[in-house]
N, C-alpha and C positions, 0 to 999 in steps of 0.2 A: 505494499500501500505505500503510495507518495502522498505525503502532505506539505502545501506550503502554507505561507503566513498568505491571509485574506486581508482582515482592516482590525483596527483598534478602535472601539468607542470610547469617547471623551464627552463629560459633562462639562457644558460652558454656561454661564449665565447670561451672554447675549450672543445669540446665534448669529446675525447680519455681520456682527461685529467680528467675531470669530472667522467665519467664513472670508472675510476679506485678510485677516492676519495669517489665516494660513495657506490664502492664494498668495500673498506678497511676499509673506516670509520665505514659505517653503515650497512653493511652485506649485500647491497643490490646484487641481483643475474642479471646479463644480460639476460633478455628472448628475444629481437629482437633486431638488428641492432649491429653498428649503420649504418643507411640507408642516401642513399640522396634521396631528396623529393624537387619538384619544379613544379611549373605550367605550366612545359615545358609537364609534364607528363599527358596525357590524361587521366589517369586512377583516378587520386586523384587532377587535375587541378580546376576544378569547387568546389571540397571542400574547396582548401585551399583561393580561392579567398572569397568564403564565410564567410570563419573562420576569416582570416586576413584581412577582406576588401580590400585588395590590388589587384592589377593586377601581381605585379613581384613579387613574393617571391621564394627565394630557401633558404633551410637550412638541416642540419643534424640531425638525431633523435635516440635516444636510449631509449630502454623501460626497467624499471628494476623494481625488485619485492622484498618487504620485505620479514620474516618471516610469518607474517601474510597475506600474499597474496594482501594488498596494494600495490599500486605501483607508480613510479616517473617514468615520462616521462622528459628526457631530449631534449631541442633545442639549436643547435648553429646555428644562423642566419649568411645566406651569402649576401643576397638579401631580403631588399633594400640595406643594408649595412651588412659590417662586424661587428660582435659582439665586442666588445674591452673594455677593464676597468672591472672594479670592478660593482656591480650591485647596484643603489641606494638601501637606506630603508627609502622611503617616506611612515611612517606607517599610515600617516593620510590620504593618499590617496586611493583610493577605490581599492580594486584588493586583491590578495594572500600577507599577511604581513610576513608568515611563514609557514614552513613544523615542525613538532612535530614528533618525534620518542621515542618509549616508550622500555625504560630497565631498570629491577632493578639495575644495577652496571654502574650508571651513570658518576661516578668518573672515571672507566676505560674508556667509551666511551669517555667521555670529554678528557682525555689524546690522546686516538686515533684519535678523531677528530684533536687536534693539530700536534701529530706524521705526519699527514696524509696532512698537509698545513692548515689546517683549524685555525680559533682562537677561543675562548672564549671571548664573550660580557659580562658576567657578571658571578658571581662565583655562587658555587651551592647552593641553598636556599632551605627554607622549604616554603610550600604553606601555611600550618596552624601551629601555634606553638605548638608545642608537637605532632603533628603528622608525620606518616612516607613519607608525598608525598612532594617529591622535586623536583626541576627543575633549568636550566641551560640552557642560551641563548648562542649560538655559530654562528659561520659564516662557510661556506664552502670558499675554496680556490676562490669564485668569487664574495664574499659578500654575498649571497644570506642566509635569516638568517634559520638556523636548531635550534628547540628546544628539550631539552632533558627532559624526563620526568622518573620517577621512575613507576608511576602507569598509566594506561589508563585514559582518559578524565571522563567516567561516573563514575569510583569509585572514583577518588580524589574529583570530583564538585557535583555529584550527590545528590540531596537531601537536598542543602544547598541553606539557602536563602540570604548569602552574605558573603564575607570574614571574 
């Protein structure tokens, strides 16, 4: 069986702003939405109740795609409550801790992240001394963690036993 990465879902407090940021900062293309989704719609009500284990859910959603075909699915929840504030980064809790995107020019990408309202959490660093693999952690404008890397994960870490 072959398995490949499909997408990551990210909750944001302002969908329209997030669409613009992921487009302008990371080069994502909008492929669907934004759409309003609610348990009031019989086409999706059962699925939504099952996925979120809740009876009263409403959100706006957009689907965006990166150059390699992997995708980012953005959610702005309206019910059970309005999304507000920045996302917490409780890295020790189960769940998605970050999204990683790859670009050989992470200096320019990190600058673009900041120009578009995100921020750097770390400097650009080498993963292994005297090797070309570098990374930097940033945040989108909503506090979600986005790692920038110069090389695909398999290329940087494949065949190694340790750091």
